[in-house]
BABASE-551656 format. One record per residue (C-alpha): x, y, z; residue in three letters. Coordinates in nm, 3 decimals. Each point is the difference from the previous one (the first is absolute). Layout:
% BABASE-551656
r c1: X; c2: Y; c3: Z; residu: Ala;
...
***
This chain:
% BABASE-551656
r c1: 0.039; c2: -0.135; c3: -0.013; residu: Unk;
r c1: 0.137; c2: 0.146; c3: -0.325; residu: Unk;
r c1: -0.241; c2: 0.053; c3: -0.295; residu: Unk;
r c1: 0.058; c2: 0.113; c3: -0.356; residu: Unk;
r c1: -0.289; c2: 0.170; c3: -0.165; residu: Unk;
r c1: 0.016; c2: 0.010; c3: -0.391; residu: Unk;
r c1: -0.274; c2: 0.234; c3: -0.100; residu: Unk;
r c1: -0.003; c2: 0.275; c3: -0.275; residu: Unk;
r c1: -0.316; c2: 0.181; c3: 0.131; residu: Unk;
r c1: 0.167; c2: 0.265; c3: 0.226; residu: Unk;
r c1: -0.294; c2: 0.063; c3: 0.215; residu: Unk;
r c1: -0.059; c2: -0.370; c3: 0.055; residu: Unk;
r c1: 0.376; c2: -0.052; c3: 0.069; residu: Unk;
r c1: 0.011; c2: 0.287; c3: 0.252; residu: Unk;
r c1: -0.313; c2: -0.113; c3: 0.172; residu: Unk;
r c1: 0.139; c2: -0.347; c3: 0.046; residu: Unk;
r c1: 0.344; c2: 0.130; c3: 0.112; residu: Unk;
r c1: -0.159; c2: 0.231; c3: 0.263; residu: Unk;
r c1: -0.234; c2: -0.271; c3: 0.125; residu: Unk;
r c1: 0.258; c2: -0.277; c3: 0.019; residu: Unk;
r c1: 0.274; c2: 0.218; c3: 0.161; residu: Unk;
r c1: -0.254; c2: 0.109; c3: 0.269; residu: Unk;
r c1: -0.051; c2: -0.350; c3: 0.073; residu: Unk;
r c1: 0.368; c2: -0.053; c3: 0.061; residu: Unk;
r c1: 0.102; c2: -0.151; c3: -0.319; residu: Unk;
r c1: 0.326; c2: 0.085; c3: -0.204; residu: Unk;
r c1: -0.114; c2: 0.086; c3: -0.342; residu: Unk;
r c1: 0.174; c2: 0.063; c3: -0.334; residu: Unk;
r c1: -0.172; c2: 0.132; c3: -0.307; residu: Unk;
r c1: 0.061; c2: -0.059; c3: -0.376; residu: Unk;
r c1: -0.221; c2: 0.171; c3: -0.259; residu: Unk;
r c1: 0.074; c2: -0.212; c3: -0.315; residu: Unk;
r c1: 0.073; c2: -0.354; c3: -0.090; residu: Unk;
r c1: 0.368; c2: 0.034; c3: -0.079; residu: Unk;
r c1: 0.091; c2: 0.157; c3: 0.332; residu: Unk;
r c1: -0.235; c2: -0.235; c3: 0.174; residu: Unk;
r c1: 0.167; c2: -0.309; c3: -0.138; residu: Unk;
r c1: 0.343; c2: 0.135; c3: 0.097; residu: Unk;
r c1: -0.106; c2: 0.062; c3: 0.357; residu: Unk;
r c1: -0.191; c2: -0.308; c3: 0.040; residu: Unk;
r c1: 0.273; c2: -0.234; c3: -0.126; residu: Unk;
r c1: 0.300; c2: 0.182; c3: 0.144; residu: Unk;
r c1: -0.118; c2: 0.071; c3: 0.351; residu: Unk;
r c1: -0.181; c2: -0.212; c3: 0.259; residu: Unk;
r c1: -0.366; c2: 0.077; c3: 0.082; residu: Unk;
r c1: -0.240; c2: -0.189; c3: 0.222; residu: Unk;
r c1: -0.282; c2: 0.075; c3: -0.250; residu: Unk;
r c1: -0.050; c2: 0.173; c3: -0.338; residu: Unk;
r c1: -0.323; c2: 0.194; c3: -0.079; residu: Unk;
r c1: -0.003; c2: -0.006; c3: -0.378; residu: Unk;
r c1: -0.234; c2: 0.185; c3: -0.239; residu: Unk;
r c1: -0.084; c2: -0.174; c3: -0.335; residu: Unk;
r c1: -0.001; c2: 0.297; c3: -0.232; residu: Unk;
r c1: 0.338; c2: 0.172; c3: 0.016; residu: Unk;
r c1: 0.223; c2: 0.207; c3: -0.241; residu: Unk;
r c1: 0.308; c2: -0.162; c3: -0.118; residu: Unk;
r c1: -0.129; c2: -0.348; c3: 0.040; residu: Unk;
r c1: -0.316; c2: -0.145; c3: 0.144; residu: Unk;
r c1: -0.042; c2: -0.177; c3: 0.331; residu: Unk;
r c1: -0.027; c2: -0.350; c3: -0.147; residu: Unk;
r c1: 0.335; c2: 0.037; c3: -0.172; residu: Unk;
r c1: 0.152; c2: 0.136; c3: 0.320; residu: Unk;
r c1: -0.137; c2: -0.283; c3: 0.203; residu: Unk;
r c1: 0.150; c2: -0.258; c3: -0.241; residu: Unk;
r c1: 0.337; c2: 0.159; c3: 0.035; residu: Unk;
r c1: -0.031; c2: 0.005; c3: 0.382; residu: Unk;
r c1: -0.104; c2: -0.360; c3: 0.016; residu: Unk;
r c1: 0.302; c2: -0.101; c3: -0.197; residu: Unk;
r c1: 0.224; c2: 0.110; c3: 0.292; residu: Unk;
r c1: -0.207; c2: 0.036; c3: 0.315; residu: Unk;
r c1: -0.318; c2: -0.125; c3: 0.172; residu: Unk;
r c1: -0.091; c2: 0.333; c3: 0.165; residu: Unk;
r c1: -0.369; c2: 0.012; c3: 0.076; residu: Unk;
r c1: -0.190; c2: 0.218; c3: -0.244; residu: Unk;
r c1: -0.346; c2: 0.169; c3: 0.018; residu: Unk;
r c1: -0.114; c2: 0.118; c3: -0.331; residu: Unk;
r c1: -0.211; c2: 0.310; c3: -0.041; residu: Unk;
r c1: -0.200; c2: 0.082; c3: -0.313; residu: Unk;
r c1: -0.296; c2: 0.195; c3: -0.123; residu: Unk;
r c1: -0.098; c2: -0.294; c3: -0.218; residu: Unk;
r c1: -0.270; c2: -0.211; c3: 0.138; residu: Unk;
r c1: 0.013; c2: -0.278; c3: -0.272; residu: Unk;
r c1: 0.026; c2: -0.353; c3: 0.140; residu: Unk;
r c1: 0.264; c2: -0.079; c3: -0.266; residu: Unk;
r c1: 0.228; c2: 0.265; c3: 0.132; residu: Unk;
r c1: -0.019; c2: -0.121; c3: 0.352; residu: Unk;
r c1: 0.059; c2: -0.364; c3: -0.100; residu: Unk;
r c1: 0.303; c2: 0.112; c3: -0.226; residu: Unk;
r c1: 0.145; c2: 0.185; c3: 0.315; residu: Unk;
r c1: -0.035; c2: -0.295; c3: 0.223; residu: Unk;
r c1: 0.139; c2: -0.239; c3: -0.271; residu: Unk;
r c1: 0.307; c2: 0.222; c3: -0.047; residu: Unk;
r c1: 0.069; c2: -0.028; c3: 0.373; residu: Unk;
r c1: -0.190; c2: 0.267; c3: 0.186; residu: Unk;
r c1: -0.096; c2: -0.090; c3: 0.350; residu: Unk;
r c1: -0.303; c2: 0.221; c3: 0.026; residu: Unk;
r c1: -0.215; c2: 0.236; c3: -0.216; residu: Unk;
r c1: -0.190; c2: 0.325; c3: 0.066; residu: Unk;
r c1: -0.213; c2: 0.181; c3: -0.244; residu: Unk;
r c1: -0.020; c2: 0.373; c3: 0.021; residu: Unk;
r c1: -0.161; c2: 0.178; c3: 0.177; residu: Unk;
r c1: 0.076; c2: -0.199; c3: 0.307; residu: Unk;
r c1: -0.020; c2: 0.051; c3: 0.381; residu: Unk;
r c1: 0.322; c2: 0.097; c3: 0.160; residu: Unk;
r c1: -0.115; c2: -0.219; c3: 0.308; residu: Unk;
r c1: -0.027; c2: -0.295; c3: -0.234; residu: Unk;
r c1: 0.346; c2: 0.061; c3: -0.144; residu: Unk;
r c1: 0.140; c2: 0.012; c3: 0.362; residu: Unk;
r c1: -0.166; c2: -0.325; c3: 0.080; residu: Unk;
r c1: 0.146; c2: -0.166; c3: -0.310; residu: Unk;
r c1: 0.350; c2: 0.132; c3: 0.067; residu: Unk;
r c1: -0.025; c2: -0.138; c3: 0.349; residu: Unk;
r c1: -0.125; c2: -0.337; c3: -0.120; residu: Unk;
r c1: 0.290; c2: -0.020; c3: -0.252; residu: Unk;
r c1: 0.249; c2: 0.109; c3: 0.261; residu: Unk;
r c1: -0.114; c2: -0.274; c3: 0.245; residu: Unk;
r c1: 0.024; c2: -0.261; c3: -0.292; residu: Unk;
r c1: 0.343; c2: 0.122; c3: -0.101; residu: Unk;
r c1: 0.125; c2: -0.010; c3: 0.359; residu: Unk;
r c1: -0.159; c2: -0.339; c3: 0.094; residu: Unk;
r c1: 0.322; c2: -0.103; c3: 0.178; residu: Unk;
r c1: 0.019; c2: 0.316; c3: 0.210; residu: Unk;
r c1: -0.173; c2: -0.015; c3: 0.340; residu: Unk;
r c1: -0.308; c2: 0.223; c3: 0.040; residu: Unk;
r c1: 0.103; c2: 0.098; c3: 0.348; residu: Unk;
r c1: 0.327; c2: 0.106; c3: 0.152; residu: Unk;
r c1: 0.091; c2: -0.005; c3: 0.373; residu: Unk;
r c1: 0.289; c2: 0.168; c3: 0.177; residu: Unk;
r c1: -0.034; c2: -0.018; c3: 0.376; residu: Unk;
r c1: -0.340; c2: 0.140; c3: 0.081; residu: Unk;
r c1: -0.021; c2: 0.171; c3: -0.344; residu: Unk;
r c1: -0.260; c2: -0.164; c3: -0.225; residu: Unk;
r c1: -0.016; c2: 0.110; c3: -0.370; residu: Unk;
r c1: -0.294; c2: -0.126; c3: -0.221; residu: Unk;
r c1: 0.125; c2: 0.050; c3: -0.360; residu: Unk;
r c1: -0.339; c2: -0.075; c3: -0.154; residu: Unk;
r c1: -0.208; c2: 0.238; c3: 0.209; residu: Unk;
r c1: 0.286; c2: 0.243; c3: 0.035; residu: Unk;
r c1: -0.046; c2: 0.037; c3: 0.373; residu: Unk;
r c1: 0.264; c2: -0.009; c3: 0.275; residu: Unk;
r c1: -0.023; c2: -0.049; c3: 0.370; residu: Unk;
r c1: 0.227; c2: 0.017; c3: 0.312; residu: Unk;
r c1: -0.153; c2: -0.266; c3: 0.219; residu: Unk;
r c1: -0.379; c2: 0.070; c3: -0.002; residu: Unk;
r c1: 0.050; c2: 0.367; c3: -0.101; residu: Unk;
r c1: -0.074; c2: 0.099; c3: -0.360; residu: Unk;
r c1: 0.249; c2: 0.231; c3: -0.153; residu: Unk;
r c1: -0.136; c2: 0.274; c3: -0.225; residu: Unk;
r c1: 0.224; c2: 0.017; c3: -0.294; residu: Unk;
r c1: -0.026; c2: 0.188; c3: -0.336; residu: Unk;
r c1: 0.039; c2: -0.210; c3: -0.318; residu: Unk;
r c1: 0.356; c2: 0.106; c3: -0.041; residu: Unk;
r c1: 0.091; c2: -0.047; c3: 0.364; residu: Unk;
r c1: -0.143; c2: -0.369; c3: -0.024; residu: Unk;
r c1: 0.206; c2: -0.055; c3: -0.320; residu: Unk;
r c1: 0.308; c2: 0.117; c3: 0.186; residu: Unk;
r c1: -0.076; c2: -0.232; c3: 0.293; residu: Unk;
r c1: -0.069; c2: -0.295; c3: -0.240; residu: Unk;
r c1: 0.338; c2: 0.049; c3: -0.175; residu: Unk;
r c1: 0.189; c2: 0.007; c3: 0.339; residu: Unk;
r c1: -0.200; c2: -0.296; c3: 0.133; residu: Unk;
r c1: 0.067; c2: -0.214; c3: -0.316; residu: Unk;
r c1: 0.375; c2: 0.075; c3: 0.053; residu: Unk;
r c1: -0.006; c2: -0.031; c3: 0.375; residu: Unk;
r c1: 0.344; c2: -0.023; c3: 0.147; residu: Unk;
r c1: 0.146; c2: 0.148; c3: -0.315; residu: Unk;
r c1: 0.145; c2: 0.355; c3: 0.003; residu: Unk;
r c1: -0.162; c2: 0.200; c3: -0.279; residu: Unk;
r c1: 0.171; c2: 0.313; c3: -0.124; residu: Unk;
r c1: -0.193; c2: 0.317; c3: -0.077; residu: Unk;
r c1: 0.075; c2: -0.067; c3: -0.372; residu: Unk;
r c1: -0.168; c2: -0.350; c3: 0.020; residu: Unk;
r c1: -0.294; c2: 0.139; c3: 0.199; residu: Unk;
r c1: -0.063; c2: 0.290; c3: -0.250; residu: Unk;
r c1: 0.019; c2: -0.254; c3: -0.294; residu: Unk;
r c1: -0.221; c2: -0.265; c3: 0.168; residu: Unk;
r c1: -0.268; c2: 0.238; c3: 0.149; residu: Unk;
r c1: 0.009; c2: 0.305; c3: -0.229; residu: Unk;
r c1: 0.141; c2: -0.151; c3: -0.312; residu: Unk;
r c1: 0.240; c2: 0.278; c3: -0.037; residu: Unk;
r c1: 0.384; c2: 0.056; c3: 0.008; residu: Unk;
r c1: 0.112; c2: 0.130; c3: 0.328; residu: Unk;
r c1: 0.084; c2: 0.365; c3: 0.011; residu: Unk;
r c1: 0.245; c2: 0.087; c3: 0.285; residu: Unk;
r c1: -0.156; c2: 0.344; c3: 0.022; residu: Unk;
r c1: -0.341; c2: -0.130; c3: 0.083; residu: Unk;
r c1: -0.114; c2: -0.121; c3: 0.349; residu: Unk;
r c1: -0.303; c2: -0.195; c3: -0.123; residu: Unk;
r c1: 0.128; c2: -0.330; c3: 0.146; residu: Unk;
r c1: 0.098; c2: 0.148; c3: 0.340; residu: Unk;
r c1: -0.338; c2: 0.171; c3: 0.030; residu: Unk;
r c1: -0.197; c2: -0.312; c3: -0.089; residu: Unk;
r c1: 0.208; c2: -0.208; c3: 0.247; residu: Unk;
r c1: -0.058; c2: 0.257; c3: 0.267; residu: Unk;
r c1: -0.384; c2: -0.014; c3: -0.059; residu: Unk;
r c1: -0.004; c2: -0.381; c3: -0.003; residu: Unk;
r c1: 0.208; c2: -0.016; c3: 0.308; residu: Unk;
r c1: -0.231; c2: 0.236; c3: 0.188; residu: Unk;
r c1: -0.310; c2: -0.205; c3: -0.084; residu: Unk;
r c1: 0.137; c2: -0.353; c3: 0.002; residu: Unk;
r c1: 0.299; c2: -0.003; c3: 0.235; residu: Unk;
r c1: 0.039; c2: 0.294; c3: 0.245; residu: Unk;
r c1: -0.326; c2: -0.074; c3: 0.203; residu: Unk;
r c1: 0.083; c2: -0.360; c3: 0.041; residu: Unk;
r c1: 0.267; c2: -0.235; c3: 0.149; residu: Unk;
r c1: 0.234; c2: -0.136; c3: -0.106; residu: Unk;
r c1: 0.112; c2: 0.222; c3: -0.285; residu: Unk;
r c1: 0.016; c2: -0.181; c3: -0.333; residu: Unk;
r c1: 0.112; c2: 0.268; c3: -0.252; residu: Unk;
r c1: 0.370; c2: 0.082; c3: 0.036; residu: Unk;
r c1: 0.236; c2: 0.255; c3: -0.166; residu: Unk;
r c1: 0.333; c2: -0.132; c3: -0.089; residu: Unk;
r c1: 0.219; c2: 0.316; c3: -0.024; residu: Unk;
r c1: 0.163; c2: 0.044; c3: -0.347; residu: Unk;
r c1: -0.180; c2: -0.316; c3: -0.139; residu: Unk;
r c1: -0.384; c2: 0.027; c3: 0.015; residu: Unk;
r c1: -0.289; c2: -0.147; c3: 0.187; residu: Unk;
r c1: -0.088; c2: -0.356; c3: 0.121; residu: Unk;
r c1: -0.320; c2: -0.141; c3: 0.142; residu: Unk;
r c1: 0.077; c2: -0.279; c3: 0.258; residu: Unk;
r c1: -0.065; c2: -0.125; c3: 0.351; residu: Unk;
r c1: 0.309; c2: 0.045; c3: 0.211; residu: Unk;
r c1: 0.103; c2: -0.136; c3: 0.335; residu: Unk;
r c1: -0.036; c2: 0.203; c3: 0.328; residu: Unk;
r c1: 0.368; c2: 0.101; c3: -0.038; residu: Unk;
r c1: -0.081; c2: 0.143; c3: -0.348; residu: Unk;
r c1: 0.235; c2: -0.232; c3: -0.177; residu: Unk;
r c1: -0.105; c2: -0.164; c3: -0.338; residu: Unk;
***
């Protein structure tokens, strides 16, 4: 899931960035209303976490501009605890509201709730052969065996599973999982694939994660002869 945080308090922004990336989310940061509006309207995000008090322009103005072109879910953050401010944010089109200081665990729960709401048409579970992936609990199994994955490994598996049967290039994987442009001098994708394969694929049969030389990687169930 790709999240945009628009927050001018650097410590708060860095705290949220660190916490959310550790949970496996791809996160972008903007520190003022002008940059935040440009990023929110010009790029696709699953959720925007938006502070109200911002330099350049306030969060309410930014939210109105965003709602004119997109319906991206928005959680508003503010130090204000006036009921009028919360009501105004909801009337402007915010999907949820948190008053600072807030619990990071509560923010995570609200992000997950908005994600489920926004992906109501997406199945909560995916199956490929004996591989079972629960997108809500973020757990994966081969048969009855639980696979112990890091947050980023699960995100990689989820991307491959959602595109099962489709060959994904290293560039596509880097953008979808790490939210970064692929650098041919880095082996981050190969290392992640190797670690995922060692946990999810190598100890089991049949193999599901395949390397397509010169093209990328694909997650699919193949016949005994190895043909697609």
